[in-house]
N, C-alpha and C positions, 0 to 999 in steps of 0.2 A: 638301391635301397629305397625303402618306402618311408612315408612320413612316420609310421609306427616305429620303424627302426631308429629314425632320428630322435624320437622322443625317448626311446630306451637309452640311447647313447647320452642324451642330455641328462637323464635321470642318474645314470652311472657317474657322470661328471659332477653333478651336484652333490652326490654322496661323497665323492673323493674330496671335493672342496670343503665340505662340512668336516671331514676327518682332519683336514689341515689345522682347524681351530683347536684340536685336541693335542697338538704337538707343541705345547707351550714351553717345555723344558729341553728342547733339542739343543744339542751341542755339535758344532761342526769342527771336527778335528780328528787326530789320530791318538791312539792310546799307547803309552810307553811305560814299561816297568823297568826300573834300574836297581842294581845292587851296587853297593859302594864299599870302599875300604877307608877307614879313618886314620888319623895320624898317631894313635896310641901304639907304641911298639909291642906291647904285651896283649893286645886285643886278639880275640879269636878270628877276626876278619883277616888278620895277617897269615893265618893258617888255612885260609880257604873258605871260612864260614862268613861270607860277606853280609853286611847290613842290608836289610830290605825285605821285600821289594818296596821301593818308593814309587809312587804313581804320578804320572804327568799326562796332561792333555796338551798335545802339540797343535797349535792353531796358527793362523795367519793374522797378523796384526800390522796394519799400515804397510803392507807389502813385505813384511819380515816374519820369519818363522819364530814363534815364541813357545816356550814350554812353561805351562802353568802347573804348579804343584797341586795335587789333589790329596787331601787328608784321607786317612783310612776310613773315617766316618762318612766321607762323601763319595766313596768309590761306587757304591750301588747307584747313587743318583747320577753320577757321571756316565756310567755304563748305560743307564736308561736314556740319558740324553743323546748318547751316540747311536743307540738303537732307534730313537725317534728321528734322528737325521737320516739314517738309512731308509726308514719308512717314508720320509719326505721325498727322497730321491725316487723311490718306487712310485709314489703318487704322481710326481711330476712326469715321469715316463708314461704312466697310464693316461694322464690327462692329455699329454701330447698326442698319443695315439688316438684317443677319442676325438680330439679336435681335428686331427688329420682326416679321420673318418667322416666327421661332420662337414668339413670343407669339401670333401669328395662328394658327399650327398648333395650339398648346395650346388656344386658345379653341375651335377646331373640334372638338378631341378631347373637351372638357368638355361639349359639347352633347348 
């Protein structure tokens, strides 16, 4: 690799690092939708038409799995937050590869 290649890699890395700042609403967790049956004997849910869906974000909190209820009005925001977390993981993978390439470039320069 040339010095020019190293500069291109550094520029790509800087762009990815800048993109990280835009992921301010990310949520790390899993999405769950549940349907339920209530206690009323004459309710339609007793005949198979369950209540729901109810939405939950499953997260890790102090080493324990927790389910956080998400109101219908917040479903879109939660889905966006989960998408931002997926993007975060993609960026981390790309930065890792770029840093490995830069380390390899540096190793060649030190020979």
